[in-house]
N, C-alpha and C positions, 0 to 999 in steps of 0.2 A: 280845689281840691278842697275834702271833708280829711279833718283830722280824726283820727280815732276819738272816741267817745272813750274815756276811763270809768269801768264799771267801780264802786264802789264794794268794799272788799265785805262778805257776809259775817255779818256777828252774830255773836248768838241772841238770842231774841231775849235773856234776861240781863245781858251785859249792860242794854240801854237803862235798864234799872237801877243796877248798880253804881253806886260813887266811887270816885277818882281812888280814893282810899282803898277800897273793895277791891278794884281791878288793880292797882298796885300791888294789893297784899298777895291778890289771887296768883299775879303774876309773878313774884314774890317765892311764893311756896313752890308754884309750877319748876321754878328755878332751882331752889332747894330741891326738889324731889329729883329733877335731872341731876344736879349737881352730886348728891347722893348716888343716884342709879351712877352715874359716869366713874364714881369715886370707889365701887363696888367692884365695877369691871376691870377698872385698873388694878385694883388689889390683887382680883383674881388673875389678869396677866403678868404682873411681878411675880405673884407667886408661883403659877405654871412657868415663866422663866427663869425663877431662881431655880426651880425642880430642874428642866432642862440644862441648865450652867451644872449643877451639881451629877446630873448623869452625862454630861459628856467630860467633866473633869475622873468621872470614874472610869469611864470606858478609855478615855486618853491613857492613864494610869494603868489600867488594866493591859490594855495594847502596849504599853511602856514594858509594862512588866514579864508579859508573854515574849515580846523580842529579847529582852535579857536574860530569860531562864533559855529560849534557842540558843542566843548565843556560846552561855554558860555548858549545854549542853551539845553544842558543835566543839567547844574548845576541849570538852572532857572525852568524847568522841576521839579527836586526834590525838589526845595525850594517851590514852586507852585502849585504842580502835586494836592494837598490836597483843591486847594482854590476852586473850584467849591460845592466840598463836604462840607466844611464848610460853605461857602455861605444857600446850600438847610439845612443846622442844625439851621441858625438861628431861621429863624421862629419857631421850638419846642421849643427852648429857650425862646422865645417870652412867647409862649403859656404857657409853665409853670409859668413862672415869673409873668405873670397876674395872673394866678391859684392861686397861693402864695400869691399876693395883698391880693384876698379875703379875709377878717380876722373871716366872719361868713357866709360862704361856707356851704351849705346843701349835702349831702351825694349825691344828687341827681346831683347835682351840678358838685360836685368833679367828678363824674362817668360819666358825658358829658363831660368836659373840659378833661378828661384823654384820654376817648374814640376818642376824636378829634384832643390830641397830639400826642396819636398811629399812628392814619392816616397818619399826618402830618411828622413823623418818619418813616413810612412804605413807605411813596411815595417819600421822601426822598431820603432813601435808593434804590430803585428802579431804580431813575432818574440818580443814581449813577453805576446802574448795579449789587446791589445788591441783591440778590433774597433768600426768605425762601426756607429749603430743610424741607417739613414738610408731609411725604409719607402718603398714608390711608392704613388704615388697611387692609391687603391684598394684600400689594405689594410686588413685588418681592424684597428682600433683595439685596441692593446694597454697598458691603463692599468699595466700593471710596466716596460713598456720606453718608454712613449710621456707625454708630459705634455701635453693639450689647452690650447691657448693664448685659440681662439677656436672657435663653433662658426658653420658659414654655411650658405644655403643650397645645395643641389647637386644633380645630378640621378641620384648615385651612391645606393649604398643608405646608409642611416644609420649611423652609426655607423664611418663610414671614413672612412682619412687622404685631405687635398684636396691638401696642401702639407707640406714640410718647412722649416721656419723656421729650425732648428738642428739640426744631427747630435746626437745620444747616442749615450754610449759606454760600451762592456762590458769589463769584465775578466775571463777566464775566463768565469762565469756570475754576476756579479755587477754589475749596473748601476753606474758610476759618476756617468752622466748621461743621464737620459732625452732622448729624442729632443724637442723642442719644435716640435708639428702644428696643424693648423687640421683638423676631423673636420668631417664633412655632421652635419647637421640629424636629428632626428627628423622625419618626416612626419607 
């Protein structure tokens, strides 16, 4: 069995001509250059790290501020969300108070004032997206918007509205109260 022979590492041609002190000085200079380069890289990386840490803290603070502002906006919306609706109802209150202030009102005046006040109230509701559900006789019964109070025999098609006992109301697309209706009995 033969042992592998080690080959001497190649040295620069001028290395043999250098004295040990010169070699040590060259090695020390090379090491010092390498340390200086690494210290420069370290300083650059530390600077980038500090910048990233600062950016992170700023982004975190910004996100926290945005979350807090959103919470405040939601709280204000809950607190003052009905403000527009309340403002729309103020003229209705004014009309009712004015009607009650008349001591010797005739039935015609009361009727006229009541009609005007009802129009104001309906207008205020409609401005706030509250609309009535009042199906016409013969309309198809819709269990999502109507509540059948009774079933009566009639000449109309089965499951159609015969009459409305009480209007229902929706706000936007949500039913606040279903219309109370009578419907035709199945044949």
